[in-house]
C-alpha positions in Angstrom: 49.5 59.5 159.2 47.0 58.7 156.5 47.3 58.4 152.8 45.1 57.8 149.8 46.8 56.2 146.8 45.5 57.0 143.4 46.6 55.0 140.3 47.8 52.6 143.0 48.7 49.7 140.7 50.4 46.9 142.5 51.2 49.1 145.5 54.8 50.3 145.4 54.1 53.7 146.8 51.8 52.3 149.5 54.4 49.8 150.5 57.1 52.5 150.8 54.8 54.8 152.8 53.7 51.8 155.0 57.3 51.1 155.9 57.7 54.8 156.9 54.8 54.4 159.3 51.8 55.7 157.3 48.4 54.0 157.0 46.9 53.8 153.5 43.2 54.3 154.1 42.0 53.8 150.5 43.5 53.0 147.1 42.1 53.3 143.6 42.8 51.7 140.2 40.8 50.0 137.5 42.9 46.9 136.8 41.6 43.6 138.2 45.0 41.9 138.5 46.7 45.0 140.0 43.9 45.0 142.6 44.5 41.3 143.3 48.2 42.0 143.9 47.6 45.1 146.0 44.9 43.6 148.2 46.9 40.4 148.8 49.8 42.4 150.1 47.8 45.1 151.8 44.6 43.2 152.9 43.4 45.9 155.3 43.3 48.7 152.7 40.0 49.3 150.9 40.5 49.2 147.2 38.0 51.0 144.9 38.2 49.1 141.6 36.9 51.8 139.2 38.0 54.1 136.4 39.0 57.2 138.3 36.7 59.2 136.1 33.8 57.4 137.8 35.0 57.9 141.4 34.0 60.8 143.6 36.2 62.0 146.5 33.2 61.3 148.8 33.4 57.6 147.8 37.0 57.3 148.6 36.6 59.0 152.0 33.6 56.8 152.8 35.6 53.6 152.0 38.4 55.0 154.2 36.1 55.9 157.0 37.7 59.4 157.1 36.8 63.0 156.6 38.8 65.2 154.2 40.7 66.9 156.9 42.2 63.7 158.2 44.2 62.8 155.0 47.8 63.7 155.2 49.1 62.7 151.8 47.5 61.9 148.4 50.0 59.8 146.4 50.2 58.6 142.8 50.9 59.7 139.3 48.6 59.4 136.3 49.9 58.4 132.9 51.2 61.6 131.2 52.4 60.4 127.9 49.3 61.5 126.1 49.1 65.0 127.4 48.0 67.7 125.0 47.8 71.5 125.4 45.8 74.3 123.9 48.1 77.3 124.2 49.7 77.2 127.7 46.8 75.3 129.3 45.7 71.7 129.4 43.2 71.3 126.7 39.9 69.3 126.8 41.6 66.5 125.0 40.5 63.1 126.5 44.1 62.2 127.0 44.4 64.8 129.7 41.4 63.6 131.7 43.3 61.3 134.1 45.4 64.2 135.3 42.3 66.4 135.6 40.7 63.7 137.8 43.8 63.6 140.0 43.4 67.4 140.4 39.7 67.1 141.1 40.0 64.6 143.9 43.0 66.4 145.4 41.0 69.7 145.4 38.0 68.0 147.1 40.0 66.1 149.7 42.6 68.9 150.4 45.4 66.7 151.8 48.3 68.5 153.5 50.7 67.1 150.9 50.6 65.7 147.4 53.3 63.2 146.3 53.3 62.9 142.5 55.6 60.6 140.7 56.0 60.1 136.9 58.3 59.5 134.0 61.4 61.7 133.8 60.5 62.7 130.2 57.6 64.8 131.6 60.1 67.6 132.1 60.6 68.1 128.4 57.1 67.2 127.0 56.1 69.9 124.4 59.1 71.9 125.3 58.3 72.1 129.0 54.8 73.4 128.5 53.2 70.3 129.9 55.2 70.6 133.1 54.3 74.2 133.4 50.6 73.4 132.9 50.7 70.7 135.6 52.4 72.9 138.2 49.8 75.7 137.3 47.0 73.3 137.9 48.4 72.3 141.3 48.9 75.9 142.2 45.3 76.8 141.3 44.0 74.4 143.9 46.3 75.8 146.6 49.5 73.8 146.5 53.0 75.2 146.3 55.3 72.8 144.5 58.8 71.6 144.2 59.8 69.1 141.5 63.0 67.5 140.2 64.4 64.4 138.6 65.7 61.9 141.1 67.6 58.6 140.7 66.2 55.6 142.7 69.8 54.3 143.1 70.6 57.4 145.3 68.2 56.0 147.8 69.4 52.4 148.0 67.4 50.9 145.1 69.7 48.6 143.0 68.5 50.3 139.8 69.5 53.4 138.0 65.9 54.6 137.6 65.5 58.3 136.9 62.0 59.5 137.8 60.1 62.8 138.1 58.9 63.6 141.6 56.7 66.6 142.6 55.8 67.5 146.2 53.0 69.9 146.7 52.2 71.4 150.1 48.9 73.2 150.7 49.2 76.9 151.5 52.9 76.6 152.3 55.3 79.5 152.0 58.4 77.8 153.3 61.0 76.1 151.1 60.0 72.6 150.1 62.9 70.2 150.4 63.7 66.7 149.1 65.4 63.9 151.0 69.2 63.9 150.8 70.7 60.9 148.9 71.8 58.0 151.1 73.9 56.2 148.4 76.5 57.3 145.9 79.2 56.3 143.4 82.7 55.3 144.5 85.7 56.6 142.7 88.9 54.6 141.9 90.3 55.3 145.4 87.2 53.9 147.0 86.0 57.3 148.3 82.4 58.3 147.9 81.6 61.3 145.7 78.9 64.0 146.0 80.4 66.8 148.0 82.3 64.5 150.4 79.1 63.5 152.2 79.2 60.1 153.9 77.2 58.0 151.6 76.8 54.3 151.3 78.0 52.7 148.0 75.3 52.1 145.4 73.5 48.7 145.7 74.5 46.6 142.7 72.9 43.8 140.7 75.2 41.4 142.5 74.0 42.7 145.9 70.4 42.2 144.8 70.7 38.8 143.1 73.5 36.8 144.8 71.3 34.8 147.3 68.4 34.1 144.9 67.8 30.5 143.9 69.8 29.8 140.7 67.4 28.8 137.9 68.0 28.3 134.2 65.6 29.3 131.3 62.3 27.6 131.6 62.9 26.8 135.3 61.5 28.1 138.6 58.2 28.4 140.3 55.6 30.9 141.5 56.5 29.9 145.1 59.7 28.5 146.5 61.8 28.5 149.7 64.1 31.5 150.1 67.8 31.1 150.9 68.4 30.6 154.6 71.2 33.3 154.5 71.8 36.8 153.2 75.1 38.3 152.0 74.4 42.0 152.6 72.0 44.4 154.3 70.0 44.8 151.1 69.2 41.1 151.0 68.5 41.1 154.7 66.0 43.8 154.2 64.3 41.9 151.4 63.2 39.2 153.8 59.5 39.9 154.0 57.4 40.6 157.1 54.3 38.8 155.8 55.7 35.4 155.0 59.5 35.3 155.7 61.3 32.3 154.2 59.3 32.3 151.0 60.0 34.0 147.6 57.3 34.4 145.0 57.3 34.7 141.2 60.7 33.3 140.5 59.9 31.7 137.2 62.0 32.1 134.0 60.9 32.2 130.4 62.0 29.4 128.1 64.2 30.5 125.3 65.3 28.7 122.1 68.9 27.5 121.8 69.5 30.2 119.2 68.4 33.0 121.6 70.5 31.5 124.5 73.6 31.4 122.2 73.0 35.0 121.2 72.6 36.1 124.8 75.8 34.3 125.8 77.8 36.4 123.3 76.7 39.7 124.8 79.2 41.0 127.5 77.9 42.4 130.8 77.0 46.0 130.5 76.4 45.8 126.7 73.4 45.4 124.4 72.9 43.3 121.3 74.3 46.0 119.1 77.8 44.5 119.8 76.8 41.2 118.1 78.0 40.4 114.5 75.6 41.8 111.9 74.6 38.4 110.7 73.1 37.3 114.0 71.6 40.6 115.2 67.9 41.0 115.5 65.8 44.1 114.9 65.6 44.6 118.7 68.7 46.5 119.7 67.9 47.3 123.3 68.4 43.9 124.9 70.9 44.8 127.6 72.9 42.4 129.8 73.0 43.6 133.3 76.4 44.4 134.9 76.9 42.7 138.2 79.1 45.5 139.5 76.5 48.3 138.9 72.9 49.1 139.8 70.6 47.7 137.2 69.1 49.5 134.2 65.6 50.8 134.4 63.1 47.9 134.8 60.5 48.3 132.1 57.3 46.4 131.5 59.2 44.3 128.9 62.1 43.3 131.2 62.0 39.6 130.0 63.4 40.8 126.7 64.9 44.2 127.6 67.1 43.0 130.4 69.3 39.9 130.2 70.5 38.1 133.4 74.2 38.8 133.8 75.1 35.1 134.1 72.2 32.8 133.1 71.7 33.9 129.4 68.0 34.4 129.8 65.5 37.2 130.6 64.8 38.2 134.1 62.2 36.6 136.3 59.5 38.7 138.0 61.3 38.2 141.3 64.6 39.4 140.0 62.9 42.5 138.5 61.1 42.9 141.9 64.5 42.7 143.7 65.8 45.5 141.4 62.6 47.5 142.3 63.2 46.9 146.1 60.1 44.8 146.8 60.3 42.3 149.6 60.6 38.7 148.5 57.2 37.8 149.9 55.5 40.6 148.0 53.4 38.4 145.6 52.3 39.5 142.1 49.3 38.0 140.4 48.3 37.8 136.8 49.6 36.2 133.6 53.2 36.3 132.4 52.1 37.0 128.8 49.5 39.4 127.4 46.8 36.9 126.7 44.2 38.7 128.9 43.0 42.3 129.1 44.4 42.7 132.6 48.0 43.8 133.5 50.6 41.1 133.5 53.0 40.5 136.4 55.7 42.2 134.3 53.5 45.3 133.8 52.8 45.6 137.5 56.5 45.4 138.5 57.7 47.6 135.7 55.1 50.3 136.3 55.6 50.4 140.1 57.4 53.1 142.1 60.3 51.4 143.9 59.2 51.1 147.6 62.6 52.2 148.8 62.3 55.4 146.8 58.8 56.0 148.1 60.0 55.3 151.6 62.7 57.9 151.4 60.2 60.6 150.4 57.6 59.4 152.9 60.1 59.6 155.8 61.2 63.1 154.7 57.6 64.3 154.4 56.7 62.8 157.8 59.8 64.2 159.6 60.3 67.6 158.0 57.5 68.8 155.8 54.3 68.0 157.7 55.7 69.3 161.1 56.5 72.6 159.3 53.0 72.6 157.7 51.4 72.0 161.1 53.5 74.7 162.8 52.4 77.2 160.2 48.8 76.4 160.7 
């Protein structure tokens, strides 16, 4: 099955779909460092490095060596924070243009399925009018849609990351379903909740981190040997296929003694609002991860938003990538700080769709939705 990945970034969706057996035949984004990361990890995939407003569907198909009828899924999700409306419709405001380009390319290529992922806040933007406009635009080009908020932790990602997911199926009059969760919360008796289904326990920060090389603030390297053991299935599955035995991007920011002392005073599962008033900073959302739970949402500012549960420092790119479910040999390129116009490693990891979340939907689309689509046609 073939995909085209729009707003591809560093390739989280492509990675998840690849593991479910799909072939990405073309990707598009405009950022040089994101392209570097994507093409290093997916060297066989043509990557059109352009603003999507300058890209024609014909160009993507030519790079892919495919015709429109051969594309099974278009994936991606344009930034939606700037959407504006005129009445109930998307206006001509330039902030809407990225989504309009997504619609334009989808209409021209006519894939069987659209997989659209975005921030969970999209549900309530402008009182729900933005979501209504988005669904209307998909319906206009022939796609019946199902959407909801899903939690990445329910699909084996060691991170409580709520995200908006929409699946659109072309000319489809059957019920569109989402994959059932595979993981859940345990109660005090050790039983798994959620209608008594047999679920695996949530993957925790400890599960994700316990076999990573231990480094202090200011330590680490862009490449280093991986541990020769794993302590759980999640760590086993993080061993890469490209270059097993290596981990990349495990380098910690250096902090002042004062910052380290402040971090040390924050208990796991708390933020710096618990500190005495005289040593608090204006930033109140620095959260120390709890080893016994899935992590908080990985943002593009995880070096200051998320504190390591033990080491009294911000996370490394590799630790954040573990929380996002990337393999250890998935290498990210770019600066660690915003000194250049291109995306940093932190931006690429924070913006990514967790590959395991993408995998769950890719597998479901492949096994249930596309067979029903083809049966109808």
